[in-house]
C-alpha positions in Angstrom: 14.9 72.9 -95.6 16.0 73.5 -92.0 17.8 70.5 -90.3 16.1 68.7 -87.4 19.3 69.6 -85.2 18.7 73.6 -85.7 15.1 73.1 -85.3 15.5 71.5 -82.0 17.7 74.3 -80.4 15.8 76.1 -77.7 15.2 79.5 -77.6 17.1 81.4 -74.6 15.2 82.1 -71.5 14.8 85.8 -70.9 17.3 85.3 -68.0 19.9 84.0 -70.1 19.4 86.7 -72.7 19.4 89.3 -69.8 22.9 88.0 -68.5 24.7 88.1 -71.9 28.3 89.3 -71.1 30.0 92.7 -71.9 26.6 94.4 -72.2 26.1 96.5 -69.1 23.0 97.5 -67.0 22.8 101.0 -66.4 20.3 101.8 -63.3 19.2 105.5 -63.0 17.2 105.8 -59.7 16.2 108.3 -57.1 13.5 110.3 -55.7 10.7 111.6 -57.9 11.5 114.9 -59.5 15.0 114.8 -59.7 15.3 114.5 -63.7 15.6 111.1 -64.1 13.8 110.5 -67.3 15.3 113.6 -69.1 18.8 112.4 -68.1 18.1 108.8 -69.1 17.0 109.8 -72.5 20.1 112.3 -73.1 22.3 109.2 -72.0 20.7 106.7 -73.9 21.1 108.7 -77.1 25.0 109.2 -76.1 25.8 105.3 -75.8 23.1 103.6 -77.8 20.7 102.3 -75.2 17.1 101.8 -74.8 14.9 102.6 -71.5 13.1 99.9 -69.3 10.8 102.0 -66.8 11.1 101.1 -63.4 8.0 102.7 -62.2 4.8 100.9 -60.7 2.6 104.1 -61.9 3.7 104.8 -65.5 2.7 101.0 -66.5 -1.0 102.2 -66.5 -2.7 103.2 -69.6 -4.8 106.4 -69.7 -3.0 107.7 -66.4 -0.3 110.1 -68.0 -0.6 113.2 -66.1 -0.9 112.1 -62.6 2.1 109.8 -63.1 4.3 112.1 -65.0 4.8 109.9 -67.8 7.5 110.4 -70.3 6.2 112.8 -72.9 5.8 111.6 -76.3 8.3 113.5 -77.5 10.8 111.9 -75.2 9.5 108.5 -76.2 10.2 109.1 -79.7 13.8 109.9 -79.1 14.4 106.9 -77.3 12.6 103.4 -77.2 10.8 103.1 -73.9 9.6 99.5 -72.4 7.1 98.8 -69.9 4.9 101.8 -70.2 1.1 101.5 -70.8 1.3 97.6 -70.2 -1.8 97.6 -68.1 -5.3 99.0 -67.8 -5.9 100.9 -64.4 -8.1 97.9 -63.0 -5.4 95.2 -63.8 -2.8 94.2 -61.1 0.7 93.8 -62.0 2.6 92.2 -59.5 6.4 92.3 -59.0 6.9 89.1 -60.3 5.1 90.0 -63.5 7.2 93.0 -63.8 10.4 91.3 -63.5 9.4 88.6 -66.1 8.4 91.1 -68.7 11.6 93.3 -67.8 14.1 90.6 -68.1 12.4 89.6 -71.5 12.8 93.4 -72.5 16.5 93.2 -71.6 17.2 90.2 -73.6 15.7 91.7 -76.6 17.8 94.9 -76.1 20.6 93.2 -75.6 20.0 91.1 -78.6 20.0 94.1 -80.7 23.4 95.2 -79.2 21.8 97.9 -77.2 22.6 99.1 -73.9 19.8 98.6 -71.0 18.8 101.7 -69.1 16.6 100.8 -66.0 15.1 104.0 -64.9 12.7 104.9 -62.1 11.8 105.5 -58.8 10.0 102.0 -57.7 13.0 100.5 -55.6 11.3 97.0 -55.5 11.2 97.0 -59.4 14.9 97.7 -59.5 15.8 95.4 -56.8 13.9 92.8 -58.8 16.3 93.0 -61.5 19.5 93.9 -59.9 19.3 91.4 -57.2 17.3 88.6 -59.2 14.6 89.1 -56.6 11.9 86.5 -57.5 8.4 86.9 -56.2 6.1 83.8 -56.6 3.5 84.2 -59.0 0.6 84.2 -56.6 -2.6 85.5 -58.1 -4.4 88.1 -56.2 -7.2 86.6 -53.7 -9.5 89.5 -53.7 -11.9 88.0 -51.1 -8.8 87.3 -48.7 -7.5 91.0 -49.3 -10.9 92.3 -48.2 -11.0 90.5 -45.1 -7.4 91.5 -44.2 -8.3 95.1 -45.1 -11.4 94.9 -42.7 -9.1 93.4 -39.9 -6.9 96.2 -40.1 -9.4 98.7 -40.0 -11.1 97.1 -36.9 -7.9 96.6 -35.0 -4.8 98.7 -36.5 -1.3 96.9 -36.3 -2.9 93.3 -36.6 -1.7 92.5 -40.0 2.0 93.6 -39.0 1.7 91.6 -35.8 0.6 88.7 -37.8 3.3 88.9 -40.4 6.1 89.2 -37.7 4.7 85.8 -36.4 4.8 84.0 -39.8 7.6 85.9 -41.6 9.8 88.1 -39.4 12.0 88.8 -42.1 9.3 90.4 -44.2 8.0 92.1 -41.5 11.5 94.0 -40.9 11.6 95.0 -44.4 7.8 96.4 -44.5 6.7 99.6 -42.8 4.0 98.5 -40.4 1.7 101.2 -42.0 2.2 99.8 -45.6 -1.3 97.9 -45.7 -0.8 96.9 -49.3 2.9 95.1 -48.8 1.5 93.7 -45.5 -1.6 92.0 -47.4 0.7 90.9 -50.2 3.1 89.0 -48.1 0.2 87.4 -46.0 -1.7 86.5 -49.2 1.6 84.6 -50.6 1.8 82.9 -47.1 -1.6 82.0 -47.2 -1.8 80.3 -50.5 1.8 78.7 -50.3 2.3 77.9 -46.6 5.7 79.4 -47.0 7.1 82.8 -46.2 7.5 85.4 -48.9 11.1 86.1 -48.0 11.8 82.4 -48.1 10.4 82.0 -51.5 12.4 84.8 -52.8 15.7 84.0 -54.3 18.7 86.2 -55.3 20.9 85.7 -58.5 22.4 88.6 -59.9 21.1 89.0 -63.3 22.3 92.6 -63.7 25.5 92.1 -65.5 28.2 94.6 -65.5 27.4 98.2 -64.9 26.8 101.0 -62.6 23.9 102.3 -60.3 23.5 105.8 -60.2 21.0 107.6 -57.7 19.9 111.2 -59.0 19.1 113.5 -56.0 18.7 117.3 -55.2 19.2 119.6 -52.3 16.1 119.5 -50.3 14.8 122.8 -50.8 15.6 122.6 -54.5 13.8 119.0 -54.5 10.6 120.7 -52.9 10.5 123.3 -55.4 10.6 120.9 -58.1 7.8 119.1 -56.6 5.9 122.4 -56.3 6.4 123.2 -59.8 5.6 119.5 -61.2 2.3 119.5 -59.1 1.4 123.1 -60.5 2.2 121.9 -64.1 0.1 118.8 -63.7 -2.9 120.8 -62.7 -2.7 123.1 -65.7 -2.1 120.2 -68.0 -5.6 118.6 -67.0 -4.9 116.3 -64.1 -8.5 116.9 -62.7 -10.0 116.3 -66.2 -7.8 113.1 -66.6 -9.3 111.8 -63.2 -12.8 112.7 -64.2 -12.2 110.8 -67.4 -11.0 107.7 -65.6 -14.0 107.8 -63.0 -16.2 108.5 -66.1 -14.8 105.3 -67.8 -16.1 103.3 -64.9 -12.6 102.9 -62.9 -13.6 102.3 -59.3 -12.3 104.7 -56.9 -10.6 102.0 -54.3 -8.4 100.6 -57.3 -4.8 100.4 -56.1 -4.1 102.5 -59.3 -6.6 105.2 -58.5 -5.5 105.4 -55.0 -1.9 106.4 -56.1 -0.4 109.7 -55.6 -2.2 112.3 -57.7 -5.0 110.5 -58.1 -6.6 110.2 -54.5 -6.1 113.6 -53.7 -7.9 114.7 -57.0 -10.9 112.2 -56.2 -11.2 113.9 -52.8 -11.9 117.0 -54.7 -14.0 115.7 -57.1 -16.2 114.1 -54.4 -16.6 117.2 -52.8 -14.7 116.3 -49.7 -12.1 119.1 -50.0 -11.5 122.0 -52.1 -9.1 122.0 -54.9 -6.7 124.2 -53.2 -6.6 121.9 -50.4 -6.3 119.0 -52.8 -3.1 120.5 -54.3 -1.7 121.5 -51.0 -2.2 117.6 -49.8 -0.8 116.6 -53.2 2.4 118.5 -52.7 2.8 117.4 -49.2 2.2 113.8 -50.0 4.7 114.0 -52.8 7.5 115.5 -50.6 6.6 112.5 -48.2 7.0 110.0 -51.0 10.4 111.5 -52.2 11.6 111.1 -48.6 10.6 107.4 -48.5 12.2 106.7 -51.9 15.4 108.4 -50.7 15.5 106.4 -47.7 15.0 102.9 -49.8 17.7 103.8 -52.0 20.2 105.0 -49.3 20.2 101.4 -48.1 21.9 100.3 -51.4 25.9 100.8 -50.8 26.2 100.0 -54.7 24.5 103.3 -55.7 26.7 106.1 -56.5 25.0 109.4 -56.0 24.6 112.4 -58.0 23.1 115.7 -57.0 21.5 117.3 -60.1 20.9 121.0 -58.5 21.7 123.4 -61.1 22.5 120.8 -64.0 21.0 120.5 -67.2 20.0 116.8 -68.1 22.9 116.8 -70.8 25.3 117.7 -67.9 23.9 114.9 -65.9 24.1 112.6 -68.9 27.7 113.3 -69.4 28.6 112.8 -65.8 27.0 109.4 -65.8 28.7 108.3 -69.0 32.2 109.3 -67.2 31.1 106.9 -64.3 30.6 104.2 -67.0 34.0 104.7 -68.3 
């Protein structure tokens, strides 16, 4: 029989498990198409690690090609977490992601494994490395629709409104990033307090290293061109058609993501396939530039240019940084 004293010992919270000393957190971040996933798998095999995806797109089931999700072969080599955790019509907030990621970190560390946080979604990474905590405010769809209508009628209104109620958040959000503006205003509307005030910082990362992978500009643009061409050949158009046929609305956040909105425009007959591909490549280049701008702000990141390097070589260099 188990004693009452043992039975009353509470289970450690995710934050407690995530903070276990002596077990480092390795962050591999950077722009899209820089080889983060392949290098992370190589590194994980070398150091006994598991990967937590820090990607706001690969969280969705049924969206494999357009999100450049790790292949089944890569996922078979190393255990991946927080991939395929939501349907395309579900919303995963940063707060939800943080809670799930901390729980996964605790599980990994309990097994004596090393946590590799890998991806290009800067806000997800910051939620872990800086302990960024965003209040669990459920989406208010009617409010969002009103705010979207207001922005369509008077562009710039949402940014001005956020500047008035939360200037700190306004300084962090691009004036044309309507989705983040609406979220910040939504939190303020429901709590009466700025989202920047409700966020708290408490480093939960533990000892470790943050590595940013990048490539020379011409090389990165070439990789993006090749990636999009491969995605088209792999059946990106058919993947988007299946999602639409399954009943997923065109205006869902997931369906408006990179690689999906461009193909939807083609499927709807608004542009040709050639034009959709051209726009997708252009939008991906712009996305990579925004990612790089975000990560360059973090002085903790040690940059590694992967131009001309195989994933094994990148992993070897990151391992040297750990030592």
